[in-house]
N, C-alpha and C positions, 0 to 999 in steps of 0.2 A: 782792281783787275777785271772785274766783271764788266765795267764800263768799257775798258779797253778791248775786251773780247768782242763786245757788240760793235764797237766802232770798226774794228778790223774786218769783221764779217760783213757788215753793211757795205763796206767798200769793196768786198770781194777779194781781198788779197789772199785769203786762205784757200782760194780755189784755182789759182793760176798755174796748175800743173797739168801735163797731158796724161790722160788715162784712157785706155781703149774702152769702148763701149760697144759690145757685140750683141747684135740682135737683128734678125731678118724678118720680123713680123711686118706684114703689109700695113701701110698707113692709109687711112681714109678720113674723109671729113664728114661731119654731121650736117644734115640739112636744116637742123633746128637753129633758128636765130632769134633770140628773145628781144633783139633790138630792131626787128623788122618794122615796127611802128614808131621807132624813135626818129624824131625830126631834127636832124643835125643842122638843118638850115636855120632853125630858130633857137635851138638849145645849145648853150655853150659848154655844158658839162654833162658827162656820162653819168647815168644812175649807177649806184653800187648795187649789184645783184649777187648775193652770196652763193646762190645756186649755180652761178656761172653764166656764160654767154653762148659761145659755140664750142664744139668739141672736135678735136682732131686726134685720131688714134695713131700714136707714134710709137712704133716698136713695142706694142703691147701696153702702152700707157695712155691714159686720157690727158690730153693737153687742152687747156682752156685758152681760147683766143677771141679777139674782138675784131670785127670787120665793118668798116663804114665807107661809104662813098660809091661813086660810079665806077663799075668795073672797067669801063672803057678809058678811064683816066690813068695817068702814070701812078705807079705804086710807091708807097712809103711803108716800111716795116719798122715799128718802134719796139725796142728791146729794153726791158727794165733792169734795174740793179738788184743787188742782194737784199732780201727782206721785203721786196716790193712785189708788184704784180702788174699785169697789163692795165689795171685800173689806175695806176699811177699817171697814165697819160689821159686822164679824164678831161682835162682842159685843152688838150692838143688835138685829140682825134676829131671832135665835132667841127672845129674850126678848119683843120686841114682837109677834112672830107668834103668841104664845099668845092675844092679844086682838085682833089686827088683821091685815089683809092687807098685807104689807110688800114693797116693791120697792126695789131699788137698781140703778142702771145705771152702766156705765163711760162717761165722756164720750168723744166722738170725739177721737182723738189720745192718749188715756190708757188706762191699765190694759190690759185684755184686748180692748178694742175696736180697730177698724182705725185706722191712723195715716196717712191720706192726706196727701200734700204739697199743701197749699192754704193759704189765708188762715185764721187762727184769731183769733177775737174773741168778745166777750161774746154777740153775737147768735147765733152758731153754736150755742152750748150752750143758750141760751134756746130757740131753735127746736127743738133736740133734745128738751128737756124738755117743751115744748108738745106736740110730736108723740107723745112717749112717753105723756103723759097721755091724749091723744085716741085713740091707736091700740093701746096695750098695756093701760093701766089701765082706761080707758073708764068711769070713774065718778069722783065727787068724791073728793078726796084732800087730805091735809095734806102740804106740802112741807117737808123738813128738810135743811139743808145746812151743811157745815163749810167755812170759809175761802171760796175761790172758789165752792164749792158753795152757800154761803149767798147770795152775790150772784146766782148763777143762779136760786136759789129765789125771791128777791125780784123779779128781772127777770121771771120767768115769771108770778108772781102779779100783776104790773102789766100783763100782756098781755090785751087785751080778749077775744081768742078763748077764753081759758080762765078768765077771772075767776070765772065761776060754778062752775067745777070745783075751784078752790082754796079749801079751807075753813079753812086756817090756814097760817102760815109759821113755821118754827123756825129761828132763826139761831144757829148754834154757832160763835162767833167769826168771823162773816161778814166777808169782805173787801169792798173797795169804796172809792171816793173820794167825799169830800164837796165841795160847791162851794167852801167856804172854804179848801180845801187844794190847789186846782189849781195846777199849776206853769206859769207863763207861759213859753212858748217864743219864741225869736227869730222875728220875722216874716220876715226876709229868708232865702231859702234859701241854704245854703252853696254855695261854689264846687263845681262838678261833679267836678273832679279830687280836691279835698280830700275830698268826700263819698264818693267811690269808695274812696279809701285808708282812710278811717275805717270803712267797711263791711267792708273786707277784714280789717282789724285786729280789728274787733268780732267778726266771724265766727270768726276764729282763736282769740280769747280764749274765746268761748262754747263752741267745740268742745272746747277744753281743759277748760273747766269741766264740760261734760257727761261727759267721760271720767273726771274725778275723782269727781264726785258720784254716778256709778252704781256705784261700788265699794262692796261690802257694809259694810266698816268705816266708810267715810265716811257712808253712809246711816244706820247705827246711831248714829254720833256726832251727826249733825244731829238725828235723832229724839229723842235723849236731852236735847238742849237745849230741845226744845219739849214734853217730858213731864217738867217740873221737879219735880212733886210725887211722882209714882210712876211710875218708868220700867220697872216689871216687865213691862209689856205690850209693850215694845220687844223683841220676840223674833225668832228666825230667820224665822218665817213672815211677819211684817210686813215685815221687811227684804227678803225674797225677793219679796213682792208688789209692791214698788217697783222692785227690781233687774230682775226678769224682763222686764217690758214694755220696759225700756230696751235690750234686745237686738234689738228690731225694727229692720230696716234703715232705716226712716224716722224712728226715734225722735229722732236727733240733729237732723235738719232741723226736725222739729216743735218741738223744744225751742227752736231758734234763732228760728223764726218767731213763737212765742208771746211770748218775752221781749223781742223787738225791736219789738213792736207792729206787725207787718208789715201789719196792716190799716189802713184809713183811715176817716174818718168822725167824727161828733160823739162827744164823751165822754159816757158814761152815768154819772150821779151818783146816789148813794144817796138824797140829798135828794129828787130828782125821782121816783124809784121809790116812795119811801115815800108821797108825795102821791097816787099812783095805786093803791096797794094798799088794798083794802077789807077783806081777811081779817084776823082776829086775828093778832097776832105774839107769839111767845115768844122771848126772848133767853136762851138757855141758854149762859152765858158762863164759860169758863175764866178765872178772875181772875188767873192767873199767866202769862198768855201773853206771851212776850218779843217777839212780833212785832206782834200786833194787841192793843193795850192796852185796858184796861177803859174808858178814856175814849171809845172808839168806841161802846161800848154806852151810855154816858152820853149821848152825842150823839143816838143813835137814840131814846132815851127822851124827850129834849127835843123831838125832831121828831114823835114818836109817843107821846104821854103815856099812852095806854091799853095800850101794850105791856107784857107781863108779863116780869119778869126773875127768873131763878133763877141765883144765883152758884154756880159749881162749883169745887171745890178741884182745879184742874188747869191745864194750859197751853193751847197752841194747838189741841189735838185732844181736847177734853173727853170726847167720845163714846167714845174708845178708851182714854184714860187713866183715866177714872172712869165706866165704862159704867153701873154700877148707878144712880148719881145722875142721869145723863142720861136713862136709860130711865124712871126714876120721874117726872122732870120732863115728858118727852114724854107719858107715859101720863096724867098729871094734866091736861095741856093738851088732850089728845084728849077726855077726858071733858067738858071745858068746851065744845069747839067742834063735836063731832059726837055723834050719837046712836048708841050701840052697837046692833048688830043683835041 
C-alpha cells in the first residue's frame, strides 16, 4: 500500500481538484542569482545547490526558481512533477539556454520552495504558474511540464488571463484525468465516527509511507523503476534533490494533504482543458513509462489531432532519462512556434 501511495502522489493524481487560494501579498523577485558565474555554454548539467538558486516572493511565500539564458531570446518555462523540483531539469536548462531564455520554478510545497500547511490542489499551482509568467517572465513563453507539471502547464495555457502569453505547451508524460476515467464515489456521506477512524488510520499509514519513501535507498529504487531504459542518471544528486526537501518540518503534512485530496471543488479534466487551449501542443512522450502509459498520449492526440508527438526511448521522466532527445524535440518545436530573436 505504501508503494502505491508514493506512485500515485509522484504522478500527482491526488492533487487534481480545484481549491481557491486567496492571498493578495505583493510578489517580488530577488536580485541574488547564485548561478551568475555558471557557464551554460560549456556545462551540460546544473549544479545541485541545496540553499537554493533565486527567490521569488509569491503571496507571502518564498519560491525557488532557476533562470538561464539571454533575456532577449524567446522564453521557456519548465514545470516539474510531484516530488521533484526545478533541479529535475538539470540536463535541459543549460542546453536550451544556449538558444532560449529558460526558467524553472519549484512549486509551492515542493523542492526548495516554502511548504506552508494549507490546502493543495491543481488551482494553486496553476495560479502560481500564471503569476510567474506575469511577474517574473513578463513576456510570451512556451510552457513545458513533466507529469503533474504537464497538467499544470495545460491548465495554465487554458487560463484566459495568460492565453496570449502561452505560445506553446510541451507535455512530457503529463498527468491528469479524462472524463471517461472518472471514479464514481458514493453519494451518501459516511458515518461521522467511522469517517474519523478512517482518517486516523489513513494519516498513520501515509505518515509511515512518507518516512519510508524519503529514505535515499527507497528513492533510488523507485526512480530506477521509472527510468527503465537508461538509469545512469539516477545518481546521488538526483536522489538528494528529492530527499533534502523532505526534511522540512512541514513536508509530511504537505504530503498527507496532497495525496488525500484535502481540497474540495469540481474535478478538472484534461478533455476540458484541451478544448480551451489555443496554443500548439507537443507530446514529448517516454514510451516505456510504467505509470502513465502511451495510451494517454494516444487519447490526447484524438482530442487534439494537430498535436505533434515525438516518441522518446525512456520512461516517466524522459527529460532526465533521455535529455538529448527531449532537448532536440523542444528546440524543433520552439522553431515552429516562436520567432528567434
